[in-house]
C-alpha positions as CSV (number, residue, x, y, z in Angstrom):
1,M,-26.2,-8.3,24.1
2,I,-24.9,-5.9,21.4
3,K,-22.3,-3.3,22.1
4,A,-21.8,-1.9,18.6
5,F,-21.9,-2.9,14.9
6,R,-20.2,-1.8,11.7
7,F,-20.4,-2.6,8.0
8,G,-18.6,-1.9,4.8
9,L,-17.2,-3.1,1.5
10,V,-14.8,-6.1,1.9
11,M,-14.2,-6.8,-1.8
12,P,-15.8,-5.7,-5.1
13,G,-19.4,-6.8,-4.9
14,G,-19.2,-8.1,-1.4
15,S,-19.9,-6.4,2.0
16,R,-19.8,-7.6,5.6
17,I,-21.5,-6.7,8.8
18,V,-19.6,-7.1,12.1
19,I,-21.5,-7.1,15.4
20,D,-19.6,-6.6,18.7
21,L,-21.2,-8.6,21.5
22,V,-21.3,-7.8,25.2
23,K,-21.4,-11.5,26.1
24,P,-21.5,-14.8,24.2
25,A,-24.5,-15.4,21.9
26,R,-25.6,-17.7,19.2
27,V,-27.5,-17.1,16.0
28,D,-31.0,-18.6,16.7
29,K,-32.5,-17.6,13.3
30,A,-31.2,-15.8,10.2
31,F,-33.2,-15.0,7.2
32,V,-33.9,-12.3,4.5
33,M,-37.3,-10.7,4.0
34,D,-38.0,-9.6,0.4
35,P,-38.9,-6.0,-0.3
36,G,-42.5,-5.0,-0.5
37,E,-45.1,-2.3,0.1
38,G,-42.5,0.5,0.2
39,T,-40.1,-1.4,2.5
40,P,-36.6,-2.5,1.5
41,A,-35.3,-6.0,1.8
42,R,-34.3,-6.9,5.4
43,L,-31.7,-9.2,6.9
44,V,-33.1,-10.5,10.2
45,L,-30.9,-12.1,12.9
46,D,-32.3,-13.5,16.1
47,L,-29.6,-13.8,18.8
48,A,-29.9,-15.9,21.9
49,V,-27.6,-15.9,25.0
50,T,-25.3,-18.9,25.3
51,D,-22.3,-20.0,27.5
52,R,-18.7,-19.3,26.6
53,D,-17.7,-22.9,25.9
54,S,-20.6,-23.4,23.4
55,F,-19.8,-20.1,21.8
56,L,-16.1,-21.0,21.3
57,R,-17.0,-24.5,19.9
58,K,-19.4,-22.9,17.4
59,V,-16.7,-20.3,16.3
60,A,-14.2,-23.1,15.7
61,S,-16.7,-25.1,13.7
62,D,-17.6,-22.1,11.6
63,Q,-14.0,-21.3,10.9
64,R,-13.3,-24.9,9.7
65,S,-16.3,-24.8,7.3
66,A,-15.7,-21.2,6.1
67,Q,-15.5,-20.8,2.4
68,T,-12.3,-19.7,0.7
69,P,-12.5,-16.0,-0.3
70,P,-12.6,-15.1,-4.0
71,P,-9.2,-15.0,-5.8
72,P,-7.3,-11.7,-5.2
73,R,-6.4,-9.5,-8.0
74,E,-3.1,-10.2,-9.7
75,P,-0.2,-7.7,-10.0
76,Q,-0.1,-5.9,-13.3
77,S,2.1,-7.5,-15.9
78,S,5.5,-5.8,-16.4
79,N,5.3,-6.3,-20.2
80,G,9.1,-6.5,-20.3
81,D,9.6,-3.4,-18.1
82,A,12.8,-4.1,-16.2
83,R,12.5,-1.1,-13.8
84,P,12.3,-1.9,-10.1
85,V,8.8,-2.4,-8.7
86,I,7.7,-0.5,-5.6
87,V,4.5,-1.7,-3.9
88,L,2.7,0.9,-1.8
89,D,0.3,-0.6,0.7
90,P,-2.5,1.8,2.0
91,G,-3.5,0.2,5.3
92,H,-7.0,-1.0,6.2
93,G,-9.9,-0.4,3.8
94,G,-13.5,-1.4,3.4
95,I,-15.0,-2.6,6.7
96,D,-11.6,-2.1,8.4
97,T,-11.6,1.7,8.9
98,G,-8.4,1.8,11.0
99,T,-8.2,4.5,13.6
100,K,-10.4,7.6,13.6
101,G,-10.0,11.2,14.5
102,P,-11.6,12.6,17.7
103,N,-14.7,13.7,15.9
104,G,-15.0,10.5,13.9
105,Q,-15.1,12.4,10.6
106,I,-11.6,11.5,9.4
107,E,-10.6,7.8,9.0
108,E,-7.2,6.3,8.7
109,K,-8.2,4.2,5.6
110,D,-9.0,7.4,3.7
111,I,-5.9,9.3,4.8
112,V,-3.5,6.6,3.8
113,L,-5.2,5.8,0.5
114,D,-5.0,9.5,-0.6
115,F,-1.4,9.7,0.5
116,A,-0.4,6.5,-1.3
117,K,-1.9,7.8,-4.5
118,R,0.0,11.0,-4.2
119,L,3.2,9.2,-3.4
120,Q,2.6,6.9,-6.4
121,E,2.4,9.9,-8.7
122,K,5.5,11.5,-7.2
123,I,7.5,8.3,-7.8
124,E,6.2,7.7,-11.3
125,T,7.2,11.2,-12.3
126,L,10.8,10.2,-11.7
127,G,10.4,7.7,-14.6
128,K,12.7,5.1,-13.0
129,Y,10.3,2.8,-11.2
130,R,7.0,0.9,-11.6
131,V,4.6,1.6,-8.7
132,L,1.7,-0.7,-7.7
133,L,-0.9,-0.3,-5.0
134,T,-2.3,-3.2,-2.9
135,R,-5.6,-1.4,-3.0
136,S,-6.7,1.6,-5.1
137,D,-10.2,2.0,-3.6
138,D,-12.1,1.5,-0.4
139,T,-11.7,-2.3,-0.4
140,F,-10.6,-4.7,2.4
141,V,-7.4,-6.6,1.5
142,P,-6.2,-9.4,3.9
143,L,-2.7,-8.9,5.3
144,A,-1.4,-12.2,3.7
145,E,-2.7,-11.1,0.4
146,R,-0.8,-7.8,0.6
147,V,2.4,-9.7,1.2
148,R,1.6,-12.1,-1.6
149,F,0.8,-9.3,-4.0
150,A,4.3,-7.7,-3.4
151,R,6.0,-11.1,-3.9
152,E,4.1,-11.9,-7.1
153,A,5.0,-8.5,-8.5
154,D,8.7,-9.2,-7.7
155,A,8.8,-6.0,-5.7
156,A,12.1,-4.4,-4.8
157,L,10.5,-2.4,-2.0
158,F,7.3,-2.6,0.0
159,I,5.9,0.4,2.0
160,S,2.9,0.0,4.1
161,I,1.3,3.3,5.0
162,H,-0.7,3.9,8.2
163,A,-1.6,6.6,10.8
164,D,-1.6,5.8,14.5
165,S,-3.7,6.8,17.5
166,L,-3.0,6.7,21.2
167,P,-5.6,6.3,23.9
168,K,-6.0,9.3,26.1
169,R,-4.9,7.3,29.2
170,E,-1.5,6.8,27.5
171,G,-0.8,10.5,27.1
172,D,-0.2,12.5,23.9
173,T,2.4,11.4,21.3
174,Q,3.1,12.9,17.9
175,G,5.3,12.5,14.9
176,A,6.0,10.0,12.1
177,T,7.5,6.6,12.8
178,V,9.1,4.0,10.5
179,Y,8.8,0.4,11.5
180,T,10.8,-2.7,10.4
181,L,10.1,-6.3,11.1
182,S,11.3,-7.9,14.4
183,E,9.9,-10.7,16.6
184,T,10.9,-8.6,19.6
185,A,9.3,-5.2,19.7
186,T,11.4,-2.2,20.6
187,D,9.0,-1.1,23.2
188,P,5.4,-1.8,24.5
189,A,3.9,0.8,22.2
190,A,5.4,-0.9,19.2
191,A,4.1,-4.3,20.4
192,R,0.6,-2.8,20.9
193,L,0.6,-1.3,17.5
194,A,1.7,-4.5,15.8
195,E,-1.0,-6.5,17.6
196,Q,-3.6,-3.9,16.7
197,E,-2.6,-3.9,13.0
198,N,-2.3,-7.7,12.8
199,R,-5.9,-8.0,14.1
200,A,-7.2,-6.5,10.9
201,D,-7.8,-9.9,9.4
202,V,-9.9,-10.9,12.4
203,I,-12.0,-7.9,11.9
204,A,-13.0,-9.0,8.5
205,G,-13.3,-12.7,9.5
206,V,-10.5,-14.0,7.3
207,D,-9.0,-17.3,8.4
208,L,-5.3,-17.5,7.6
209,K,-4.0,-21.1,7.4
210,D,-1.0,-20.7,5.1
211,Q,1.7,-21.1,7.9
212,P,5.0,-22.5,6.8
213,D,6.3,-25.9,8.0
214,D,9.6,-26.2,10.0
215,V,11.8,-26.6,7.0
216,A,10.2,-23.7,5.2
217,S,10.6,-21.6,8.3
218,I,14.4,-22.2,8.3
219,L,14.7,-21.2,4.6
220,I,12.6,-18.1,5.1
221,D,14.7,-17.1,8.1
222,L,17.9,-17.3,6.0
223,A,16.3,-15.1,3.3
224,Q,15.0,-12.6,5.8
225,R,18.4,-11.8,7.3
226,E,19.5,-10.0,4.2
227,T,16.0,-8.5,3.6
228,K,15.9,-7.1,7.1
229,T,19.3,-5.4,6.6
230,F,18.0,-3.7,3.4
231,S,14.7,-2.8,5.2
232,L,16.7,-1.1,8.0
233,Q,18.9,0.7,5.5
234,F,15.8,2.1,3.8
235,A,14.2,3.1,7.2
236,H,17.3,5.2,8.1
237,K,17.3,6.8,4.6
238,L,13.6,7.6,4.9
239,V,13.8,9.1,8.3
240,S,16.8,11.3,7.4
241,T,15.0,12.6,4.4
242,I,11.4,13.2,5.7
243,K,12.6,15.0,8.8
244,R,13.1,18.1,6.6
245,T,9.4,18.3,5.9
246,T,7.5,16.5,8.7
247,R,7.6,16.1,12.5
248,L,9.2,12.8,13.6
249,H,8.4,10.7,16.7
250,K,11.0,11.0,19.4
251,E,12.0,7.4,18.5
252,P,11.5,7.5,14.7
253,I,12.8,4.0,13.9
254,K,11.2,1.1,15.7
255,S,10.5,-2.6,15.0
256,A,7.8,-5.1,15.9
257,G,6.1,-8.2,14.5
258,F,3.9,-6.8,11.8
259,R,2.5,-9.6,9.7
260,V,2.4,-7.3,6.6
261,L,6.2,-7.0,6.7
262,R,6.9,-10.7,6.6
263,A,7.8,-11.2,2.9
264,P,11.2,-13.0,3.2
265,D,12.6,-11.6,0.0
266,V,11.1,-8.0,-0.2
267,P,12.6,-5.2,1.8
268,S,9.6,-3.8,3.7
269,V,8.8,-1.0,6.1
270,L,5.6,0.3,7.8
271,V,5.3,4.0,8.0
272,E,3.1,5.7,10.6
273,L,2.5,9.2,9.1
274,G,1.5,10.6,12.5
275,Y,-1.1,10.3,15.3
276,V,-4.7,11.2,14.6
277,S,-5.1,11.5,18.4
278,N,-2.7,14.5,18.4
279,K,-4.2,17.8,17.4
280,E,-1.1,19.1,15.5
281,D,-0.6,15.7,13.7
282,L,-4.2,15.6,12.8
283,Q,-4.1,19.0,11.2
284,S,-1.1,17.9,9.1
285,L,-2.6,14.6,8.1
286,A,-5.7,16.5,6.9
287,S,-3.7,19.1,5.0
288,D,-3.2,18.7,1.2
289,S,0.0,20.7,1.3
290,W,1.5,18.6,4.1
291,R,0.6,15.4,2.2
292,D,2.3,16.7,-1.0
293,R,5.4,17.9,0.8
294,T,5.8,14.6,2.7
295,A,5.1,12.5,-0.4
296,D,7.8,14.5,-2.2
297,A,10.3,13.8,0.6
298,M,9.4,10.1,0.6
299,A,9.8,9.9,-3.2
300,S,13.2,11.5,-2.8
301,A,14.2,9.0,-0.1
302,I,13.1,6.1,-2.2
303,D,15.2,7.4,-5.2
304,G,18.2,7.9,-2.9
305,Y,17.9,4.3,-1.5
306,F,17.8,2.7,-4.9
307,S,20.6,4.9,-6.2
308,T,23.0,3.6,-3.5
309,R,21.8,0.0,-3.1
310,L,21.0,-1.1,-6.7
311,A,23.3,1.1,-8.8
312,G,24.3,-0.9,-11.8
313,T,21.9,-3.8,-11.1
314,R,18.1,-3.7,-11.1
315,T,17.9,0.1,-11.5
316,G,20.3,0.0,-14.4
317,A,17.6,-0.8,-16.9
318,K,16.4,2.8,-17.0
């Protein structure tokens, strides 16, 4: 009945095990055995085969009764610091490893966290901006919480950082891509990637219920129009700058319905640094010198974007 299982840290002090089933099953028994006589404590699950309808009814019932997750961490106080806030969002984390290299030894969650920390250092060196990370360690953060974090911090820019992978049957693609939000994906590959990334919350079993009502949706749509314009402006600035240091995808700017880009009032992009499924991209992603060069270029693009968009306004504080 079991195809695979995985486990990992979901939040500080909390871990989760995910079991992939071959067919519908129900938990017949679940208990913990205390340690003793040289053996560790054990979690015991007895699974029994069930039919699909019963399985779906049980899933729905469990979701309704699921406990609310612990309160997320709050953005750091500005303490009167008027500099623009940039939120960097290293994708995945904890139980959600993201994509993996061919040998399984390199994981997306580790690549993007290291890159985000390097980029944070590069931006902070400029002295003009405050930089916050949605996660600074190997912790799972729900997609809605990443968006909330950026809005609570009054972010002037949100950058979600990822690395893609392409199944062998779909050929070999390489290069960095910058995505903006759109309900209509630019191509099937963009749609596939958005669906894959949006599934992260399902992997960790987080139930998202905070959907806006009809009136709120209209107001959000109005706010997003300007935000999308700024997001696209930054995407073009970023691509024109990083092409000097890194290989770009043949279509470097795309759009799709990424949930993590849905803050209505925060210009947001999702950056795919490259493809771990491509040999050359994988070598770059694993290279310290490549990460440093690319982080330098991205910091330069960010500074150029703010210099033109916010001159004399929010960037005027410092």
